Each structure stands twice: as structure tokens, then as C-alpha cells.
PAPAVO-353393 format. One record per residue: residue number from 1; residue in one letter; chain; x, y, z of N, C-alpha, C in turn. Coordinates in Angstrom, 1 decimal, decimal comma, m for minus. Layout:
// residues N
> pos / code / unit / n_c1 / n_c2 / n_c3 / ca_c1 / ca_c2 / ca_c3 / c_c1 / c_c2 / c_c3
> NUM / A / A / X / Y / Z / X / Y / Z / X / Y / Z
...
This chain:
// residues 129
> pos / code / unit / n_c1 / n_c2 / n_c3 / ca_c1 / ca_c2 / ca_c3 / c_c1 / c_c2 / c_c3
> 1 / T / A / m0,8 / m11,8 / m38,6 / m1,1 / m10,4 / m38,3 / m0,1 / m9,9 / m37,2
> 2 / D / A / 0,2 / m8,6 / m37,3 / 1,1 / m8,0 / m36,3 / 0,2 / m7,6 / m35,1
> 3 / A / A / 0,8 / m7,7 / m33,9 / 0,1 / m7,3 / m32,7 / 1,1 / m6,7 / m31,7
> 4 / F / A / 0,6 / m5,7 / m31,0 / 1,4 / m4,9 / m30,1 / 0,7 / m4,9 / m28,8
> 5 / S / A / 1,4 / m5,1 / m27,7 / 0,8 / m5,0 / m26,3 / 1,7 / m4,3 / m25,4
> 6 / V / A / 1,1 / m3,6 / m24,4 / 1,9 / m2,9 / m23,4 / 1,3 / m3,2 / m22,0
> 7 / R / A / 2,1 / m3,4 / m21,0 / 1,7 / m3,6 / m19,7 / 2,4 / m2,6 / m18,7
> 8 / L / A / 1,6 / m2,1 / m17,8 / 2,2 / m1,3 / m16,7 / 1,7 / m1,9 / m15,4
> 9 / W / A / 2,6 / m1,8 / m14,4 / 2,2 / m2,3 / m13,0 / 2,9 / m1,5 / m12,0
> 10 / W / A / 2,3 / m1,5 / m10,8 / 2,8 / m0,8 / m9,6 / 2,6 / m1,7 / m8,4
> 11 / E / A / 3,5 / m1,7 / m7,5 / 3,4 / m2,6 / m6,3 / 3,9 / m1,8 / m5,0
> 12 / D / A / 3,2 / m1,9 / m3,9 / 3,7 / m1,3 / m2,7 / 3,8 / m2,5 / m1,7
> 13 / T / A / 5,1 / m2,8 / m1,3 / 5,3 / m3,9 / m0,4 / 5,7 / m3,4 / 0,9
> 14 / G / A / 5,0 / m3,9 / 2,0 / 5,3 / m3,6 / 3,3 / 5,5 / m4,8 / 4,2
> 15 / Y / A / 6,3 / m4,6 / 5,2 / 6,5 / m5,7 / 6,2 / 5,9 / m5,3 / 7,5
> 16 / D / A / 5,0 / m6,2 / 8,0 / 4,2 / m5,9 / 9,2 / 5,1 / m6,1 / 10,5
> 17 / F / A / 6,2 / m6,7 / 10,4 / 7,0 / m6,9 / 11,6 / 8,0 / m5,7 / 11,7
> 18 / K / A / 8,5 / m5,5 / 12,9 / 9,4 / m4,4 / 13,1 / 10,8 / m5,0 / 12,8
> 19 / N / A / 11,6 / m4,2 / 12,1 / 13,0 / m4,6 / 11,8 / 13,8 / m4,3 / 13,1
> 20 / L / A / 15,1 / m4,5 / 13,0 / 16,0 / m4,3 / 14,2 / 15,9 / m2,9 / 14,8
> 21 / S / A / 15,5 / m1,9 / 14,0 / 15,4 / m0,5 / 14,5 / 14,1 / m0,3 / 15,1
> 22 / G / A / 13,1 / m1,2 / 15,0 / 11,8 / m1,0 / 15,6 / 10,9 / m0,3 / 14,6
> 23 / A / A / 11,3 / m0,2 / 13,4 / 10,4 / 0,5 / 12,4 / 10,0 / m0,5 / 11,3
> 24 / N / A / 8,8 / m0,3 / 10,7 / 8,4 / m1,1 / 9,6 / 9,1 / m0,7 / 8,3
> 25 / T / A / 9,3 / m1,7 / 7,4 / 10,0 / m1,4 / 6,1 / 8,9 / m1,4 / 5,0
> 26 / N / A / 9,0 / m0,5 / 4,1 / 8,1 / m0,3 / 3,0 / 8,8 / 0,0 / 1,7
> 27 / Q / A / 8,4 / m0,5 / 0,6 / 9,0 / m0,2 / m0,7 / 8,0 / m0,3 / m1,8
> 28 / Q / A / 8,2 / 0,6 / m2,8 / 7,3 / 0,7 / m4,0 / 8,2 / 0,3 / m5,2
> 29 / K / A / 7,5 / m0,4 / m6,1 / 8,1 / m0,9 / m7,4 / 7,1 / m0,6 / m8,5
> 30 / W / A / 7,6 / m0,4 / m9,7 / 6,8 / m0,2 / m10,9 / 7,5 / m0,8 / m12,1
> 31 / G / A / 6,7 / m1,1 / m13,1 / 7,3 / m1,7 / m14,3 / 6,5 / m1,4 / m15,5
> 32 / I / A / 7,1 / m1,5 / m16,7 / 6,5 / m1,4 / m18,0 / 7,1 / m2,5 / m18,9
> 33 / G / A / 6,2 / m3,1 / m19,6 / 6,7 / m4,2 / m20,5 / 5,8 / m4,2 / m21,8
> 34 / G / A / 6,4 / m4,8 / m22,8 / 5,6 / m4,8 / m24,1 / 6,1 / m6,0 / m24,9
> 35 / T / A / 5,2 / m6,3 / m25,8 / 5,5 / m7,4 / m26,8 / 5,1 / m6,8 / m28,2
> 36 / Y / A / 5,7 / m7,3 / m29,2 / 5,4 / m7,0 / m30,6 / 5,5 / m8,3 / m31,4
> 37 / T / A / 4,4 / m8,7 / m32,0 / 4,4 / m9,9 / m32,8 / 4,6 / m9,6 / m34,2
> 38 / L / A / 5,5 / m10,2 / m34,9 / 5,9 / m10,0 / m36,2 / 6,0 / m11,3 / m36,9
> 39 / G / A / 4,9 / m11,8 / m37,6 / 5,0 / m13,1 / m38,2 / 5,1 / m14,2 / m37,1
> 40 / K / A / 6,1 / m15,1 / m37,2 / 6,3 / m16,1 / m36,2 / 7,1 / m15,7 / m35,0
> 41 / A / A / 7,6 / m14,5 / m35,0 / 8,4 / m14,0 / m33,9 / 7,6 / m13,0 / m33,0
> 42 / K / A / 7,9 / m13,1 / m31,7 / 7,4 / m12,1 / m30,8 / 8,5 / m11,5 / m30,1
> 43 / L / A / 8,7 / m10,2 / m30,2 / 9,7 / m9,4 / m29,5 / 9,2 / m9,0 / m28,1
> 44 / L / A / 10,1 / m9,2 / m27,1 / 9,8 / m8,9 / m25,7 / 10,7 / m7,8 / m25,2
> 45 / A / A / 10,1 / m7,0 / m24,3 / 10,9 / m6,0 / m23,6 / 10,2 / m5,6 / m22,3
> 46 / Q / A / 11,1 / m5,3 / m21,3 / 10,5 / m5,0 / m20,0 / 11,5 / m4,1 / m19,2
> 47 / Y / A / 11,0 / m3,2 / m18,4 / 11,8 / m2,4 / m17,5 / 11,1 / m2,3 / m16,2
> 48 / V / A / 11,8 / m2,6 / m15,1 / 11,3 / m2,6 / m13,7 / 12,2 / m1,8 / m12,8
> 49 / Q / A / 11,6 / m1,0 / m12,0 / 12,4 / m0,2 / m11,0 / 11,8 / m0,4 / m9,6
> 50 / A / A / 12,7 / m0,7 / m8,7 / 12,4 / m0,7 / m7,2 / 12,9 / 0,6 / m6,7
> 51 / L / A / 12,0 / 1,4 / m6,1 / 12,4 / 2,6 / m5,5 / 13,0 / 2,4 / m4,2
> 52 / D / A / 13,7 / 3,4 / m3,6 / 14,3 / 3,3 / m2,3 / 13,3 / 2,9 / m1,3
> 53 / A / A / 13,7 / 2,0 / m0,4 / 12,8 / 1,5 / 0,7 / 12,9 / 2,4 / 1,9
> 54 / D / A / 11,9 / 2,3 / 2,8 / 11,9 / 3,0 / 4,0 / 12,5 / 2,1 / 5,1
> 55 / N / A / 13,3 / 2,7 / 6,0 / 13,8 / 2,0 / 7,2 / 14,4 / 0,7 / 7,0
> 56 / V / A / 15,5 / 0,7 / 6,2 / 16,3 / m0,5 / 5,9 / 17,5 / m0,5 / 6,8
> 57 / V / A / 17,8 / m1,6 / 7,5 / 19,0 / m1,8 / 8,2 / 20,1 / m2,3 / 7,3
> 58 / T / A / 21,2 / m1,5 / 7,1 / 22,2 / m1,8 / 6,2 / 23,2 / m2,9 / 6,8
> 59 / S / A / 24,1 / m3,4 / 6,0 / 25,1 / m4,4 / 6,5 / 26,0 / m3,8 / 7,6
> 60 / A / A / 26,1 / m2,5 / 7,6 / 26,9 / m1,8 / 8,7 / 26,0 / m1,6 / 9,9
> 61 / G / A / 24,7 / m2,0 / 9,9 / 23,9 / m1,9 / 11,1 / 23,2 / m0,5 / 11,2
> 62 / T / A / 23,3 / 0,3 / 10,2 / 22,7 / 1,6 / 10,3 / 21,3 / 1,6 / 9,6
> 63 / L / A / 20,5 / 2,5 / 10,0 / 19,1 / 2,6 / 9,4 / 19,2 / 3,7 / 8,2
> 64 / T / A / 18,6 / 3,2 / 7,1 / 18,6 / 4,1 / 5,9 / 17,5 / 3,8 / 5,0
> 65 / G / A / 17,2 / 4,6 / 4,1 / 16,3 / 4,3 / 3,0 / 17,0 / 4,7 / 1,7
> 66 / D / A / 18,2 / 5,3 / 1,8 / 18,9 / 5,8 / 0,6 / 19,6 / 4,7 / m0,1
> 67 / N / A / 19,6 / 4,7 / m1,4 / 20,3 / 3,8 / m2,3 / 19,9 / 2,3 / m2,1
> 68 / T / A / 18,6 / 2,1 / m1,9 / 18,2 / 0,7 / m1,6 / 17,3 / 0,2 / m2,7
> 69 / G / A / 17,3 / 0,8 / m3,9 / 16,5 / 0,4 / m5,0 / 17,3 / m0,3 / m6,0
> 70 / A / A / 16,7 / m0,6 / m7,1 / 17,3 / m1,4 / m8,2 / 16,6 / m1,2 / m9,5
> 71 / Q / A / 17,2 / m1,5 / m10,6 / 16,6 / m1,4 / m12,0 / 16,9 / m2,7 / m12,7
> 72 / L / A / 15,9 / m3,2 / m13,4 / 16,0 / m4,4 / m14,2 / 15,5 / m4,1 / m15,6
> 73 / A / A / 16,3 / m4,5 / m16,6 / 15,9 / m4,4 / m18,0 / 16,0 / m5,8 / m18,7
> 74 / M / A / 15,1 / m6,1 / m19,6 / 15,1 / m7,4 / m20,3 / 14,6 / m7,2 / m21,7
> 75 / V / A / 15,3 / m7,9 / m22,6 / 14,9 / m7,9 / m24,0 / 15,0 / m9,4 / m24,4
> 76 / G / A / 14,1 / m9,8 / m25,3 / 14,1 / m11,2 / m25,8 / 13,2 / m11,4 / m27,0
> 77 / V / A / 13,2 / m12,6 / m27,5 / 12,4 / m13,0 / m28,6 / 11,9 / m14,4 / m28,4
> 78 / E / A / 10,7 / m14,6 / m28,9 / 10,1 / m16,0 / m28,9 / 9,8 / m16,3 / m30,4
> 79 / Y / A / 10,1 / m17,5 / m30,9 / 9,9 / m17,8 / m32,3 / 9,1 / m19,1 / m32,3
> 80 / S / A / 8,0 / m19,1 / m33,0 / 7,1 / m20,3 / m33,1 / 7,6 / m21,1 / m34,3
> 81 / L / A / 7,9 / m22,4 / m33,9 / 8,3 / m23,3 / m35,0 / 7,0 / m24,0 / m35,5
> 82 / S / A / 6,0 / m24,1 / m34,7 / 4,7 / m24,7 / m35,0 / 3,7 / m24,2 / m34,0
> 83 / K / A / 2,5 / m24,7 / m34,1 / 1,4 / m24,4 / m33,1 / 1,8 / m24,8 / m31,7
> 84 / R / A / 2,6 / m25,8 / m31,6 / 2,9 / m26,4 / m30,3 / 4,4 / m26,2 / m29,8
> 85 / T / A / 5,3 / m25,7 / m30,7 / 6,7 / m25,6 / m30,3 / 7,2 / m24,2 / m30,5
> 86 / M / A / 7,9 / m23,7 / m29,5 / 8,4 / m22,4 / m29,5 / 9,8 / m22,3 / m29,0
> 87 / L / A / 10,7 / m21,5 / m29,6 / 12,0 / m21,2 / m29,2 / 12,0 / m19,9 / m28,5
> 88 / K / A / 12,8 / m19,7 / m27,4 / 12,9 / m18,5 / m26,7 / 14,3 / m18,1 / m26,3
> 89 / A / A / 14,7 / m16,8 / m26,4 / 16,0 / m16,3 / m26,0 / 15,8 / m15,0 / m25,3
> 90 / V / A / 16,4 / m14,8 / m24,2 / 16,2 / m13,6 / m23,4 / 17,5 / m13,1 / m22,8
> 91 / Y / A / 17,8 / m11,8 / m22,7 / 18,9 / m11,2 / m22,1 / 18,4 / m10,3 / m21,0
> 92 / S / A / 18,9 / m10,3 / m19,8 / 18,5 / m9,4 / m18,8 / 19,6 / m8,8 / m18,0
> 93 / W / A / 19,4 / m7,6 / m17,4 / 20,4 / m6,9 / m16,7 / 19,8 / m6,3 / m15,5
> 94 / L / A / 20,4 / m6,5 / m14,3 / 19,9 / m6,0 / m13,1 / 21,0 / m5,2 / m12,3
> 95 / E / A / 20,7 / m4,0 / m12,0 / 21,7 / m3,1 / m11,4 / 21,1 / m2,7 / m10,0
> 96 / N / A / 21,8 / m3,1 / m8,9 / 21,4 / m2,7 / m7,6 / 22,0 / m1,3 / m7,2
> 97 / D / A / 21,3 / m0,5 / m6,4 / 21,9 / 0,7 / m5,9 / 22,9 / 0,2 / m4,8
> 98 / S / A / 23,7 / 1,2 / m4,3 / 24,8 / 0,8 / m3,4 / 24,4 / 0,1 / m2,1
> 99 / Q / A / 23,2 / 0,2 / m1,7 / 22,7 / m0,5 / m0,4 / 21,7 / m1,6 / m0,7
> 100 / A / A / 21,5 / m1,9 / m2,0 / 20,5 / m2,9 / m2,4 / 21,2 / m4,3 / m2,7
> 101 / Q / A / 20,4 / m5,3 / m2,6 / 20,9 / m6,7 / m2,9 / 19,8 / m7,5 / m3,5
> 102 / F / A / 19,2 / m7,0 / m4,6 / 18,2 / m7,8 / m5,4 / 18,9 / m8,9 / m6,2
> 103 / D / A / 18,1 / m9,9 / m6,5 / 18,6 / m11,0 / m7,3 / 17,5 / m11,3 / m8,3
> 104 / Y / A / 17,7 / m12,4 / m9,1 / 16,8 / m12,7 / m10,2 / 15,5 / m13,4 / m9,7
> 105 / G / A / 15,4 / m13,7 / m8,4 / 14,1 / m14,2 / m7,9 / 14,3 / m15,4 / m7,0
> 106 / V / A / 13,2 / m16,0 / m6,7 / 13,1 / m17,1 / m5,8 / 13,9 / m18,3 / m6,4
> 107 / N / A / 14,7 / m18,9 / m5,6 / 15,6 / m20,0 / m6,0 / 16,6 / m19,7 / m7,1
> 108 / A / A / 17,0 / m18,4 / m7,1 / 18,1 / m18,0 / m8,0 / 19,4 / m18,7 / m7,7
> 109 / V / A / 20,2 / m19,0 / m8,6 / 21,5 / m19,6 / m8,4 / 22,5 / m18,5 / m8,0
> 110 / G / A / 23,3 / m18,8 / m7,0 / 24,2 / m17,8 / m6,5 / 23,6 / m16,7 / m5,7
> 111 / A / A / 24,3 / m15,7 / m5,3 / 23,8 / m14,6 / m4,5 / 24,4 / m13,3 / m5,0
> 112 / S / A / 23,6 / m12,3 / m5,0 / 24,2 / m11,0 / m5,4 / 24,7 / m10,3 / m4,2
> 113 / G / A / 25,8 / m9,6 / m4,4 / 26,4 / m8,8 / m3,3 / 25,7 / m7,4 / m3,3
> 114 / V / A / 25,9 / m6,7 / m2,2 / 25,3 / m5,4 / m2,0 / 25,9 / m4,5 / m3,1
> 115 / G / A / 25,0 / m3,8 / m3,8 / 25,4 / m2,9 / m4,9 / 25,9 / m3,5 / m6,2
> 116 / S / A / 25,6 / m4,8 / m6,3 / 26,1 / m5,6 / m7,5 / 25,3 / m5,4 / m8,7
> 117 / T / A / 25,8 / m5,7 / m9,9 / 25,1 / m5,7 / m11,1 / 25,2 / m7,1 / m11,7
> 118 / L / A / 24,0 / m7,6 / m12,1 / 23,9 / m9,0 / m12,6 / 23,4 / m9,0 / m14,0
> 119 / Q / A / 23,9 / m10,0 / m14,8 / 23,4 / m10,1 / m16,2 / 23,1 / m11,6 / m16,4
> 120 / G / A / 22,1 / m11,9 / m17,2 / 21,7 / m13,3 / m17,5 / 21,2 / m13,5 / m18,8
> 121 / D / A / 21,4 / m14,7 / m19,3 / 20,9 / m15,1 / m20,6 / 20,0 / m16,3 / m20,3
> 122 / Q / A / 18,9 / m16,4 / m21,1 / 18,0 / m17,6 / m21,0 / 17,7 / m18,1 / m22,4
> 123 / M / A / 17,8 / m19,3 / m22,7 / 17,4 / m19,9 / m24,0 / 16,6 / m21,2 / m23,7
> 124 / G / A / 15,6 / m21,4 / m24,5 / 14,8 / m22,6 / m24,2 / 13,9 / m23,0 / m25,3
> 125 / V / A / 13,3 / m24,2 / m25,2 / 12,4 / m24,7 / m26,1 / 11,1 / m25,1 / m25,3
> 126 / R / A / 10,0 / m24,7 / m25,8 / 8,7 / m25,1 / m25,1 / 7,9 / m25,9 / m26,1
> 127 / H / A / 7,4 / m27,1 / m25,7 / 6,6 / m27,9 / m26,5 / 5,3 / m28,3 / m25,7
> 128 / A / A / 4,2 / m28,0 / m26,3 / 2,9 / m28,4 / m25,6 / 2,5 / m29,8 / m26,1
> 129 / F / A / 2,3 / m30,7 / m25,2 / 1,9 / m32,1 / m25,6 / 0,4 / m32,2 / m25,6
């Protein structure tokens, strides 16, 4: 059977400590994602946006909130070989604003530069024992 799902989320992240300027930093993020199952294949898509943060100290030492956001888009597919084995392939693209330095996450390989754009591919096999 065909199945379609959609997810929406919103997050407000704040730092309780004072940054170098003496001001707290706050940032809002939101995202939308969906899946569509078609036989043994499941199509995946997601879009996430980090809005500009408040009170960010830039690499030049100035205080700003401008151009500190980012956008992430991802598309992929999962294909079931059996009840216990699945193949997966994903492509993602992350674009930082001119003062932002987002990366793919905790323990990501490498480092993104301020204002950089990242791209990544992921392929894998999952087997449940």
C-alpha cells in the first residue's frame, strides 16, 4: 500500500550564559519533512531553516544578528530488500548565511567555514538481526 506522511517542527534555542558582549544569544529554527512509500521504496525529503540569531559575536568581534541563519535540504530513498534488510541513499545540501557556520552535526568530519555551502551523500545498508 502507498503511504504518505508529513512532519513539521519548530525550535527556539537560547543560551543562558552571557556571550562576550554581555547579551544572551537566541535562535529559532523550523523544518518540514515528508515520506512517500511506493511499493518497496520510500521517498524522503526534508527542508530546515535556521533563522537569524540574536546577539552573535562575529569572527571580526562585532555584535550582530544579521546573516546568521542557514538552510538545509535533503532528498533520499530507502529500498526494502526484505523484512530485515534495507538500502538507503541520501543527498543533502546546507547553505550558511554570510555570518553562519553550521555543519552536518555532532562529530561531523571536517569543519565548515563562515558562509560556506556544504553538500553530502550517504549510502548504506541496514540489516536487523
